[in-house]
Every structure is written in C-alpha cells, then in structure tokens.
C-alpha positions in Angstrom: 141.1 114.2 119.3 143.2 116.7 116.7 143.5 120.1 117.4 144.2 123.1 115.3 143.9 127.0 115.0 142.9 128.6 111.9 144.4 132.6 111.9 142.8 134.8 108.9 143.8 137.8 107.8 141.9 139.8 110.5 143.4 138.1 113.3 140.5 136.1 114.1 141.0 132.6 115.8 139.2 130.0 115.1 140.3 126.2 117.7 139.1 123.7 116.1 138.8 120.2 117.2 138.2 116.9 115.4 138.4 113.1 115.3 140.5 113.3 112.2 143.6 115.1 110.7 142.3 117.7 108.0 143.5 116.0 104.4 145.3 118.0 101.5 141.7 118.8 100.2 140.5 120.5 103.7 143.6 122.5 104.1 143.5 123.8 100.3 139.9 124.7 100.5 141.1 127.1 104.4 143.9 128.2 102.7 142.3 128.7 99.2 145.1 126.9 97.5 148.5 125.3 97.1 149.9 124.1 101.0 153.4 125.6 102.0 154.6 124.3 105.1 156.7 126.1 107.6 157.7 125.6 111.4 156.4 128.1 113.7 156.2 129.3 117.7 152.9 128.6 119.2 152.8 128.3 123.1 156.7 128.5 122.8 156.9 125.2 121.3 157.6 124.2 117.5 154.4 123.5 115.5 153.6 123.1 112.1 151.8 125.9 109.8 150.6 125.5 106.8 150.1 128.9 104.1 149.0 129.5 100.9 152.4 128.5 98.8 151.1 131.2 96.1 150.0 133.6 98.9 152.0 136.7 97.7 152.1 135.6 94.0 148.1 136.2 94.8 148.6 139.3 96.5 146.3 138.2 99.2 146.1 140.2 102.7 148.9 140.6 105.3 148.6 138.1 108.7 149.3 139.6 111.3 149.0 136.8 113.9 150.9 134.4 111.3 153.6 136.8 111.0 154.5 137.0 114.6 154.7 133.4 115.0 156.3 132.6 112.5 159.1 135.5 113.2 159.5 134.2 116.5 160.6 130.6 114.7 164.5 131.4 115.3 165.9 131.4 111.7 166.5 135.2 111.2 165.0 135.5 108.1 162.5 138.2 107.9 159.0 137.4 106.3 155.5 138.1 106.0 152.7 135.7 106.2 149.5 136.4 104.1 146.2 135.0 103.6 144.6 132.6 106.3 147.0 130.1 108.2 146.8 126.5 110.1 148.8 126.0 113.1 148.9 122.2 114.1 148.0 122.2 117.7 149.0 118.8 118.9 149.7 116.9 115.4 152.1 116.9 112.7 151.7 115.7 109.4 152.6 112.2 108.4 
C-alpha cells in the first residue's frame, strides 16, 4: 500500500492510501500544474515533497505546513512553499 499526504494552503492534511503510486498526471492535477520535487522532513525522516513548479509565478497562496516541513530540511536555504504539496510517506519516485 502506497501512503502519501496532501497538504493544502489552509493547512488541511489528507492522508491517502492507494494500491498504486500516483502517476505524473495525477500529481499535476493535485498541485494544479507542473511538478517540482524537493526534499523535506516528515516524522524526522527525509521524504520527497511534490509541489507546483510555477507556484510563485502564479501567485499561489502560502502553504505554512509544507513550508515548515521544507525549512527543516537542513540545507539552510530559506524559502517558502506555495500551493498544495504532496509528501510521499513510504515510497519514492522511480
């Protein structure tokens, strides 16, 4: 079972379990555009986060929960996450 978390800009978390990994089209629909892949901390582990690659250009709303998870990635580059974000809990992209 593949598990992932969808975090919207109102800090609502939707935990998803699926028999299949989300494909590119599904991820693009969830984040409303082209995807960008970054690393974040979730439950003190490195995880993959998917976000809208053009989110800042499209003036998407700030995602405070996703920003906090990204800010804890240890790379020391301050930045913010905007729009809906997806965090893979127990798998990664192939």
